[in-house]
N, C-alpha and C positions, 0 to 999 in steps of 0.2 A: 504494500500500500504506500503510495507516494508520500503520505503525510507522516509516516513513521521515520524516526531518526535512523541514519545508517549506522548499524551497530555490528556489522559483520566484516568490516574491512580489515580488522587486525585480530581476528579471533585466534590465530595460531600463536600469538605472542603475548599472552596475558601476563601481567606483572604479578609476582607471587603476593605482594602486599595488598593486592586487590581482593584476595581470597579469604573467605570464611572468617572475617573479623567483624564482631558486633560493635556498632557504634553506640555506646551508652553514655556519651559525654554530656548529654543534656537531661539525664534522669537522676533524681535524688536517690541517695543510698543511706540506709541506717547502719550505724556501726554494729559489728557483731557482739561487742562487749559492753556497750553503754547506749544511752538514748540519743547520742549526737547524730544529726542528719547532715550528710555531706553532699555537695552538689553533683558529684560523679564518682564512679567506681575507683578511679585512680587516686582521688583525694581521700576516699575511704580507706584504701590500702595504706596510704601514707599516714593517715591518722592512727590506724591500728598499730603501725610500727612505732610512731612517736609517743602515743598516749598509753599503749598497752604492751609494747615490746613484742607484738605479734608479727612475725616476719614470714610471709609466705615463701619467699625465696629460700630461706633457711630450711623450712619444712620440706620444700620440694627436693632440695639436694639431699637432706638427711634421710628421707624415706623413699627417694626415687619415684616421686609422685607423677601420675599422668592426670589428664583431665577428669577421668572417672574417680580417681582418688580424691581430687579436689572437691568434686560434687559430694562424695561421701563425707569429707571433712566438714563442709559447710552445713550439711544436714545433721551431722553429729553435734555440731556446736548449737544449732537451732533447737535440737531435740533435748540435749542434756544441759545446755547453758554452762559449760565449764568456764573457768577463768582463762585468760590468755596465757598466764604463767603455767597453768596445768598443761595446756596443749604444748607449749614450747618445751616443757620438761619431760614429756613422754619419751620413753626409750623404744616404744613400738607404736605402730599406727593403730590405736585402739578403735579408730573409725573404719578400719578396713573390713567391712561387713556388707554383704549385698543388700541388707535391709536398709542401709543408709542411701541407696539409690532411689528409694521411694521419696517422691517430692514432699517437702514440708511447707516451704513457701515459694511462690513464684516471683522472685525479685531479681534485682540487678546483679546480685552476687552470683546467681546461677548463669548469667549471660556473659560473665567475664571470661575472656580468652586466656585461660591459665597457661597455655603453651607460650604466650607472648612474654611471660616473665623472663625467660631466658634470652629474649631478643632485646630487652631493655637494658641499657648500660647501667651497671652497678655504680653506687656512689664511690668516689675515690677513697681508697684506704691507704694507710701508711704501714709499711712493713720494714723490719730491720733484718739485715743479713749479717751474719758473723763471718769475718774473714780471719783465718788462722793458717799459717804455713802455706799460703797460696790457695787454700781451699775455701769455698763459699758454702756456708751452711744456711739453709732456708727453713723457716717454720713450715709445718704442714699446711697451715692456712695460706701462707704465701705461695707455696708450691702449687696448691690447688687453684689459687687465683691465676697464677701464671699459665697453668694448663688450660683453664677456661679461656683466657685471653688468646692463647695460641690457636685454640679450636675456633674461636670466633673470627680471628683474622684469616685463618685458613679457609673458613666457609665464605667469607667476604671475597677472598682472592678467587676462589673457585667460581663464585657467582659472577664476578667481574670478567673472568675468562670466558664463561659461557656467553655473556652478553656481547663480549668482543667478537667471539666466533660468529654469533648470530648477525652482528653488524657487518662482518666481513662477507658472510653469505648473502646478505641483503644487497651489499654493494656489488658483489659479483653478478647477482641476478639483474640489478639495475643496469650494469654495464652491458650485459648480454642483451637485455631488452632494447637498450639504446642502439646497440650495434645492429640488431635485427631491424629496428625502425629505420635507421639510416640506410640499410642495405635493401630496403623495399618492403618493410612491414613484417611484423612478427606474429607470434601466436601466444595466447596466454596458457595457463595450466590446463584448461579444458580443451585446448586445441583450436579455439575459435580465433578469428582475426582480432588483433589488438584494437582495431577500430570498431569492433562490434561489442555490444553489451550482451553478455551471456546471462540471461534471466530465466531460462528454462531448458529442458532437455533438447528440444528441437533445434536450439542454437548450437549444439555441440556436434562437430563432425562425427560421423559414425565410427571412423577408425579410432577416435579418441574415447569412445564410449564402450569399446569392446571389453575392457576390463570388468565393467559392471555385468555384462551379459555372460562372460565366462564363468562367473560364480554360480550361475544357474545351470551350467553344463554338468555339474557333479550330482550323482545320484542321492547323496546324503541329504541335501537340502529338500529334494522332492519327497524323500521318505518322511522327513520331519513334517512337511506340509500335509501330505496325504494321510499320515497317521494322526494328525490333529483333528479329532472328531468334531470339535466345536466348529472349526473352520469349514471342513469339507462337508459335513452333514447339513450345515446351515445353507451352503450353496445348493446342495442336492435338494433340500426341502423347498428352497425358494424356486427352483426350476421345475421339479417334478410335481409339486403341489399346485403349480400354476400353468398346467399344460395348455389351457386355453390361450394364455398369453404368448405361448411359443408355437402353437400350431401353424404350420405353413409360413413361418417367418424366416428371414435371413438373419443369422446371428454372427457376430464377430466376437470370438474368444481372444481377448487381447492379453498376450503373455501367457499362452496356453500351457506351457510346461509339458507335462505328460499327456495332456489332452483330456483330463477328467471332466472339466466343465463343458467341453465340446461334446463329449459322449453323453453327459446328462442332457444337454440341449437337444441332441439328435433323438434321444430316447423320448423326450417330451414332445416331439412332433415337428421340430424345425425342418424346413425343406432344404436349407443350405446353411452350413456352418463353416466360417473361415477360422481355422486354428492357426494363429500367428504367433511366432516367437523368433527372436533373433539368436538365441543361444543354440548350441548344437544338440540340446535335448530334443529339438524338433524332429531329428532323424529317428529317435526312439519313439516319439509320438506317432510318427507315420506307421511304424511297425505295430504299435499297440492298436491303432485305429483299424488297420487291416486285420489284425488278429481278432478283433471284435466285429468284423464285417460291416464297418460303418463308413468305408471309404467312398461310397456313392453319395453320401450326405456331407461328409466332412472333408474339406479341402485344406491340407496343411500348407502353410506359407512361411518360408524362412525369410525374415527381414525385420528391421525396425520400422514400426508403423509410419514414422515421419518420413521414411525413405521408400515407402511401398505404396503402390496404387492397386486398389481392389477393383474387381470387375463390377460389383454391385454395391450399393450402399446397404447398410445393415438396418434392420428394424429393431434389433436389440444388441446392445454391447454389454457383454458380461466380462468382468475382469477381477481377479484377485490381486489388487495393486497395493494393498496396505503394507506399510513398513513399520519398523519400530517407532513408537510415538506417532503412529499413523503416517506421518509425512516423510520420514526418512526414506531415502532412495529416489524420491521425486518421480515415482511412476505415475502419480496422479497427473503429471504434465502430459503423459501420453494418452491418458483417458480423456483429458480435456481436448487434446488435439483430435482424437477419434470422434468425440462428440461434435466438434465443430466442422469436421471434414468428411466423416464417414457415416454419420447417423441420419437416417431419413427423418423428415419433419414429424414430430409427435412420437418418435421412437423412445424405447425404454433404455435406461441405464441401470445396471445391477452390479453392486448396490447403488443406491441413489442418495443416501444420506449417511453422514458419520459425525461423531463429535469426539472431542478430547477432554479428559477430566484430570484433575489433580486431587490427591488425598494425602494426608499426613501419615508418616511412618515413624514408629517408635521402636524399631528393632535394634536395641543396644548391643546385643551379642554380635550381630553381623557388622555393626559399626566398629566395634572393637577389633573384630577379625580383619576387616579390610583397611581400616584407617589407623586405629591406635597401634596396630601391629608394628608400624614404622617407628614408634617411640623407642623400641628396644629390639634390635635384630641381632641376636647372638652377642648381646652386650654392647652393641654400637647404636648410637642414635642416628636415625635417618628421617627426621621430621620433615626435611625438605621434600620428601617423596609424597607427603600427604596431599600437598597442593596438586601434584601431578595425578594422583589417584582420583581426587574429587573433580578435577577438571573435565574428565571424560565421563559423560553420563553412562551409568551401568545398566545393562539389560539383564534382568534376573527375575526370579519368582519371589514375590513378597507374600509372606503368610498373612492370612486375614486376621489372625490373632494379634498381629503387630500394628494393625491400622488403628489410629487414635483420633480420627476425625471423620466427619461427614465429607463426601466428595463434593467437588465443585466443577461444573462444566466451564471450560475456558475457551472453547472454540466449537462452533457449529458449522458444518460444511454441507451445502446443498450441491451435489455433483452436477445438477442440471444448469446451475448458474455461476458456479465459482470460476475464477480465472487462475492463471499460473502464479499470481501474487498471493495465493492462498497460504504459501509457506511463510509469508511475512505477516505476523499479527501481534497484537498487544492486548492483554486482557487483565483486568483486576480480578482478584479472587478473595473469597472469605471461607476459611475452613473452620467449622465449629468443632472444637475439641470434645470428644466423647468420653475420655477417661484420662486420669492422671498418668503422666509418663514423661519421657524425654524425646523431643523431636530430633530425629537423626537424619531425616531426608524427606523430600516430597516425591511422590510417586505419580507418574503419568501413565495413562492407559486410554484406550478408545473403544467406542461402541459403534456398531455397523448395522444399517437398517435396509431392508428390502421392502419397500412400500408397494405391495402387489395385492390383488384380491385376497390371497392367503398370505398375510404379513409374516415376515421372518426377521429376526434380529439376533445379534449375539454381542457379548461384551468380552473384553480382554482384561477386566479388572481383577484385583486380588481377592475379591469376595466370592468368586465362582470358579468353575472348572478351568484349570490352566490351559493356555494355548501356546503354540510355538512362538508367538510374539512376546510372551511373558509380560513384564512391565518395565518401564523405563524409570530408573531411580536416580534422582538428583541429590547426592549426598552433601551434607554440610560437614565441614572439617570438624567443628565442635557442636555437640548436641546442646539443645536448649530445653530447659525444664518447662513443662506446660501442665495445666490442671484442667479438669473437666469444667466446661463452661467458658473457657477462654476462646477467643476468636483469633485465628492467625490470618492477618490481612497482608496482602502483597500484590505484586504485579508480575506477570510472566510476559516476556518478550521473545518471540521466535522469529528467526531470520534464516533465509537460504544463505549458505556459505558462498561468498563470491569466488573462492578458489575451488569449489566443488559443488556444482549445481544440484547434486543428489544429497549433499550433507546439510546439517542444521547447526545453527548457533542458538542456544537457549540461555536467556538471562532471567534470573529471578530476583526481584527486589523485595526483600522482607527483613523485618527487624532493623530497618534503617541502613541496610547494606545490600550492595548489588553482587550477586554471585553469577559466575559465567561457566557455561558447560558446552561441550562439543558432542555432536553425533556425526561422525565422519568415518 
């Protein structure tokens, strides 16, 4: 949509400091040990250190605490109300019990980015070194401080080297692009002329799109799709339970794969079916169709629709085009092209409507497994990897027992009227929290509708039978405590990647912070 901001031009180079940090600078915070109210969390921590000698940095180092240990600590303090001196004098983490993960209060202490403590420079300290006989003796505290300083400087050097390498690669790409332009015009990453705007699949030269089609030449992906009963039986029921709509009609099966939808259509009484696919699976579809003696009705066509001309227009276009988070892979572009160029007036599109929903996830165990894992890898800290893990949206099955909110539809799509700009949208959402827990991610899924005399629909949500699409999970680096009755409000912004017309950039604005994800 033209009125949306351009948010996908630099999706591959997100800065780490843009990631997963809650902005709580404008919210008041009550001290853990007295009734003082501080203007923000940073001043609350400073107050606790100065007034109560409560030092989170010391506790973190002393007990090797992660963000979950921090949550347990805060809930322990709120539950038992110990003094700061008692906490600081403990020789073991008495709060290290799973019961302290249960929310006590939903306040700003729970939204603090505990991991950021190690990123903030410590106050200058003075140490004394003893020199005797040419040997320098350091105190244990001095030695530890030097080690931490070396680690910090090493990390900064590595980060600088990475950015320098990225800059060199960008410069090399720019030089090559300029050279191509001077020599008579170049091509972008999608293979289209640099003077063209690549906004949909039809703009991409076929030879540059072969990589996409080659993924569908493997048998495994077709086994996954065919054995997905929710998917395949929904299409079967939509076709065979509406035979009157198919009788004596011309059908285009777009992206036919093994030809299962073409055979359903022929069985329903279609007089002609075009089974079209660009991948090499089409050769096996030919054998399958002959094996079932349907070659007189079904004509197989190898080709990308945008580069293929059919003899007759279709009365019905049936296609299983949906990708992860519905829009990934951009095959809806081809359905729209087929609708505008190959469908007879008044013809049918199956499916004809879809929508995308978000719901809140509170799966702490999986969050620990995928993200907190990097806090301690065989004794080494790899926290920098957390940003890389959450940057890429995850495709996985989410258990319904971990869902902690009502869903919210963020995008409705009418296939009869949508355009190729459909991948670019922005939507506000409100998620009503249904039980106490910790928000670890937002989960995206889609519903599909076949509006026919005998209506059929199916969902890919976490509350029903799993499908091969699973769900798309947008993890937060740090979990946020929520309570039943809370409302999680935010905005989701989805854009087609400029460097990959089949990929997506998804940005979620929630808790005063913008989180960025890729599906590519």
